[in-house]
C-alpha positions in Angstrom: -1.8 16.4 -25.4 -2.2 15.5 -21.8 -3.3 12.6 -19.7 -6.4 12.8 -17.5 -7.8 10.7 -14.7 -11.4 9.4 -14.5 -13.3 7.1 -12.2 -16.8 5.5 -12.4 -18.3 9.0 -12.0 -16.2 10.7 -14.7 -13.4 13.2 -14.8 -11.2 13.6 -11.7 -8.4 15.8 -12.9 -5.3 16.3 -15.1 -2.5 13.8 -14.6 0.5 14.9 -16.7 1.6 16.1 -20.1 2.7 13.6 -22.7 6.4 14.1 -21.6 5.5 14.0 -17.9 3.6 10.7 -18.3 6.5 9.2 -20.3 9.0 10.1 -17.5 6.6 8.7 -14.9 6.0 5.5 -16.9 9.8 4.9 -17.2 10.2 5.0 -13.5 7.0 3.0 -12.8 8.0 0.2 -15.1 11.1 -0.4 -13.0 9.0 -0.8 -9.8 8.7 -4.5 -9.0 6.1 -6.0 -6.6 3.5 -3.3 -7.3 0.7 -5.0 -9.2 -1.7 -2.1 -9.3 1.0 0.2 -10.7 1.8 -2.4 -13.3 -1.9 -2.7 -14.2 -2.2 1.0 -14.7 0.7 1.0 -17.1 -0.4 -2.0 -19.0 -4.2 -1.6 -19.0 -4.7 2.1 -18.3 -6.7 1.5 -15.1 -6.3 0.0 -11.7 -8.1 -0.5 -8.4 -7.8 3.0 -6.8 -7.1 1.7 -3.2 -4.4 -0.7 -4.4 -2.9 1.8 -6.7 -2.7 4.3 -3.9 -0.8 1.8 -1.8 1.6 1.2 -4.6 2.1 4.9 -5.3 2.8 5.6 -1.6 5.3 2.8 -1.3 8.2 4.9 -2.7 8.8 8.4 -4.0 9.9 8.8 -7.6 13.0 10.7 -8.6 13.0 14.1 -10.4 10.2 14.9 -12.7 8.4 11.6 -12.2 7.7 12.6 -8.6 5.2 15.3 -9.5 3.2 12.8 -11.6 3.4 10.2 -8.8 2.1 12.7 -6.3 -0.8 13.9 -8.6 -1.8 10.3 -9.2 -1.8 9.6 -5.4 -4.1 12.6 -4.8 -6.4 11.4 -7.6 -6.4 7.8 -6.4 -7.6 9.1 -3.0 -10.5 10.9 -4.7 -11.4 8.0 -7.0 -14.3 5.7 -6.4 -13.5 2.0 -7.2 -11.0 2.4 -10.1 -8.7 5.0 -11.5 -8.6 5.2 -15.3 -5.8 7.3 -17.0 -6.4 8.3 -20.6 -4.9 10.6 -23.2 -7.9 12.8 -23.0 -9.5 11.6 -26.2 -13.0 10.4 -25.2 -15.6 8.3 -26.8 -19.0 9.2 -25.4 -20.3 5.7 -25.9 -22.9 6.7 -28.4 -23.2 4.7 -31.7 -21.7 6.4 -34.7 -24.1 8.5 -36.7 -25.0 7.0 -40.1 -24.4 9.3 -43.1 
């Protein structure tokens, strides 16, 4: 399983593996004064411009850095918001009745 990024227009790119996201999230949870980063962790999405500012404020150590760098690239590409999901997607269509 992996995490992917989307914006209002759809798929932007791959973010990290499950383990990579966990490592990044551990680091990100310790970063105070970064509301967009906190929103991404708590809600799964954030304003792309604000998130980019939070991500560029400080490099992450070790393996978390590669996920931070990928998220920064994707935040630059995103329109309006950046949404991070585990790749499981609901197409929005109502369920078919049996």
